C-alpha positions, -999 to +999 in steps of 0.1 A: -437-373-433-399-369-438-380-387-411-346-375-400-325-402-384-293-404-365-261-411-384-240-435-363-210-455-375-217-443-411-253-456-414-287-441-406-302-453-373-338-448-361-352-443-327-383-449-306-393-412-301-394-383-324-400-345-325-416-323-351-395-301-374-412-269-387-407-244-415-406-211-395-418-192-426-451-210-427-454-226-393-461-259-409-445-292-399-421-305-426-407-336-410-398-353-377-365-361-362-358-391-340-346-384-305-317-403-290-323-421-257-297-441-237-295-469-262-287-445-291-263-424-269-244-456-261-244-466-297-230-433-309-204-431-282-195-467-287-191-462-324-168-433-318-148-452-291-142-481-314-131-458-342-107-439-320-079-465-318-074-466-355-081-430-363-057-416-336-029-435-354-037-421-388-009-399-401-012-361-399-008-360-437-038-382-443-059-363-418-050-331-435-059-345-469-094-355-456-099-319-444-089-306-478-114-329-494-141-319-469-134-282-476-139-287-514-172-307-508-185-279-485-179-254-512-196-276-539-226-282-516-228-246-503-262-239-519-277-272-507-266-266-472-279-231-473-313-242-484-315-268-456-306-240-431-332-217-445-359-244-446-355-252-409-341-221-393-358-194-415-328-171-421-325-156-456-304-176-481-276-151-484-272-152-446-272-190-447-245-191-474-224-167-453-227-191-424-215-220-445-185-199-457-175-189-422-177-226-411-157-237-441-129-213-430-124-235-399-120-265-421-094-245-440-076-239-407-078-276-399-061-284-432-029-270-416-031-293-386+005-307-392+019-273-385-004-267-355+007-300-339+044-295-342+060-301-308+091-287-291+126-301-289+156-291-267+189-308-274+214-316-246+194-303-216+218-323-195+248-343-205+236-369-230+199-360-223+174-344-246+138-332-239+109-328-262+071-325-261+042-334-283+004-334-282-020-363-285-058-366-290-081-371-260-105-397-273-143-393-279-153-357-280-189-344-280-204-312-294-238-298-284-249-269-305-278-244-308-303-239-335-291-205-347-261-217-368-268-253-379-236-255-399-211-229-387-211-236-349-206-274-353-178-266-378-161-246-350-157-279-332-156-312-351-130-304-379-104-293-352-112-323-330-111-348-358-079-333-374-062-336-340-070-374-340-102-375-319-135-390-328-167-370-325-204-372-316-224-342-326-258-334-311-274-307-332-305-288-322-336-309-328-351-279-345-326-278-373-313-314-378-309-319-415-277-300-423-257-320-398-267-352-416-256-338-449-222-328-434-218-364-421-224-376-457-198-352-470-173-364-444-178-400-457-174-388-493-141-371-482-128-404-470-133-402-432-137-437-418-170-448-403-175-440-367-151-410-366-180-385-370-215-394-357-247-374-355-269-380-326-302-362-326-321-354-294-333-331-267-320-321-233-322-356-220-300-367-249-275-340-241-274-348-204-268-385-212-240-376-236-221-351-214-220-376-185-212-407-205-181-423-191-165-428-225-167-391-235-135-373-228-144-337-237-175-316-243-180-285-263-212-265-260-227-233-274-261-220-261-277-199-234-259-189-202-281-210-178-276-241-200-239-234-205-235-232-167-253-265-163-232-282-190-200-270-175-209-281-140-223-315-151-194-323-175-167-311-150-182-332-122-181-362-145-144-356-151-146-342-186-127-314-202-153-288-211-158-255-229-193-240-227-201-208-245-231-189-231-253-160-239-247-124-248-259-088-246-236-071-270-232-033-269-222-010-297-209+023-284-213+053-308-192+084-301-201+119-314-172+118-338-183+086-355-195+084-391-232+081-380-244+068-414-218+040-413-226+033-377-264+031-384-259+009-414-236-015-395-256-016-363-289-022-382-274-052-400-259-065-368-291-061-348-317-074-372-297-098-394-310-134-389-339-118-370-314-111-341-309-148-335-271-146-332-249-147-301-229-119-317-259-097-326-258-061-314-288-058-291-278-026-273-267+007-288-250+031-264-253+067-279-227+090-263-235+127-259-248+145-289-247+114-311-280+101-296-308+119-314-293+118-349-282+081-344-317+071-334-333+089-363-310+070-387-316+037-370-353+041-371-353+049-409-332+019-416-352-005-394-385+006-411-369-001-446-361-037-439-380-062-460-393-090-438-404-123-454-396-160-460-359-167-461-362-184-495-376-153-511-348-133-527-366-101-518-364-108-481-337-092-459-349-107-427-367-140-421-389-153-393-380-164-358-374-201-351-407-208-333-440-194-321-425-194-285-396-173-297-420-149-314-442-146-283-411-140-261-400-110-283-435-094-282-437-098-244-404-081-240-414-052-262-447-048-243-430-049-209-404-023-220-432+001-230-449-004-197-416+003-179-412+036-197-392+029-228-401+047-261-411+023-289-397+041-319-402+012-344-428-015-337-424-047-357-452-066-340-484-078-356-471-087-391-498-104-411-496-139-426-484-173-415-451-181-399-432-169-368-425-133-379-417-102-359-403-072-377-375-050-364-382-032-331-363-002-318-366+010-282-353+043-269-350+056-234-342+022-220-325+019-186-303-008-171-331-019-148-354-030-175-357-067-184-354-057-221-319-046-213-310-072-187-321-104-206-310-119-238-341-115-260-326-133-290-348-115-315-350-084-337-350-059-308-325-031-305-325-010-273-308+023-271-292+037-239-276+071-236-243+080-219-226+114-215-190+103-219-169+074-232-159+065-197-196+062-187-202+040-217-173+017-208-186+014-173-220+004-186-205-023-208-184-036-179-213-037-155-232-060-177-229-097-167-222-108-203-189-103-221-192-119-255-187-091-280-188-053-282-180-026-307-171+011-307-178+035-336-154+065-336-129+083-358-105+087-328-077+062-326-071+072-290-107+066-280-107+032-298-075+022-281-088+032-247-121+014-253-104-019-264-081-019-234-107-011-208-138-032-217-142-066-200-152-084-232-137-112-252-142-099-288-141-063-297-149-044-329-136-010-339-161+003-365-169-034-370-203-044-354-199-082-353-162-089-344-162-126-350-125-136-354-112-154-384-107-191-380-069-187-373-079-168-341-102-182-314-138-173-306-149-167-271-163-143-246-157-134-209-178-134-178-211-151-181-205-157-218-179-185-213-176-213-188-142-231-190-108-217-197-104-221-235-121-205-264-134-224-294-116-232-328-083-217-338-052-222-317-071-226-285-093-252-301-062-273-309-051-271-273-085-280-261-087-312-282-052-324-273-031-329-243+007-326-240+034-351-232+069-341-222+096-367-227+131-366-212+154-390-232+188-405-227+205-432-248+231-447-226+265-459-235+272-496-236+269-513-202+299-507-179+310-475-196+283-450-183+287-429-152+265-440-123+240-413-113+237-423-077+205-419-056+203-381-056+175-362-073+186-358-109+198-323-120+213-310-152+250-317-156 
């Protein structure tokens, strides 16, 4: 049985307990991953702490060159990383490759860290006095990430943290551990010193020990809203800087003037890609006015045409869910929605064969009181609500507790502008169903989708992983020649 170990201080490290790793396409165990306990958490944080003193003094130029080297290695190993993702997550290979590419774009942004860390300078703020500011790294940073993007989401975090001069401990999901170990190997090949990047495998106990460890300065988290709230509260109480990204219930509003074929194509891909296991998946379509019936007809036809199968099969367009528990949760939600009065237009349950498969499901006549609308199902379920006007649709989006992403499909610039200004959501698409910003912007939602005051990667990521110093400087004249300032509070002269 394949054993997946921690990578601490540049070497593999075992553990006393382990968890099974499965192939979601077959349901079979393919390996086991060690789980970090307090000894391993201490070892990983200690390794990062020891490496920080030297790494934080490394020049910006050298840090950037390591990021350039890592970027090239990620490109060369794209297929290998994608196959590891598919083997443990289940998503189709093209989707896995796309994840690697989007993560690599953050590394490309980190290659420009010398520009991002340029400070400010003001000459002669007072007679003979100058003022300037610069930013310094925090220390040991921790990242706790979900199963659904084993490469991309960690790459939102550690390249920026490391390029800023921090060291890093990554705790990936124990369901998809292997890709993180390969990334650690690529960092070493790129020239990153041992201990700067460490991979600590584990479960919730591991995460709790990591986020409260006294030598961890900052915590980045992506996961469900209840856990994000817990991480934010626990890490903040322990004096950490923390950003915790939570769940989502992303709405796509379709107006009658929209290109309905385009809207149906885009929403179908956004709802069922990766079996709906994306924090930016469209899980709610809001059909406005006369768009409803023709939109549902188009969505139903496209959902039925999706080929579901193993992610490694080139013919597959959608793979399995991550686990039997995830599969069963999806089927329970669909059954409950039917009992509550929703119309099951497309039923993806009951697929034959091994593995954790559920096909695309489409529910019409859903109301805001149904659990299928209120809860983040995190599976291939698209629910359709109807609204009479754009204002009613906006009010529906704003009443939802989540605020991660949303989209509007329309041919009206006025309607699009009104929508993007009025919705209480962090990321907005106009005729774009998954509005994930490029790496040189920052990713993050509003309301119950984000705990903390900064988004992840991009410019806000640089600010999160550094803190500012402001310096006021005077170089006095030789003794006896300078004016005396007296005892008054200093002011500009």
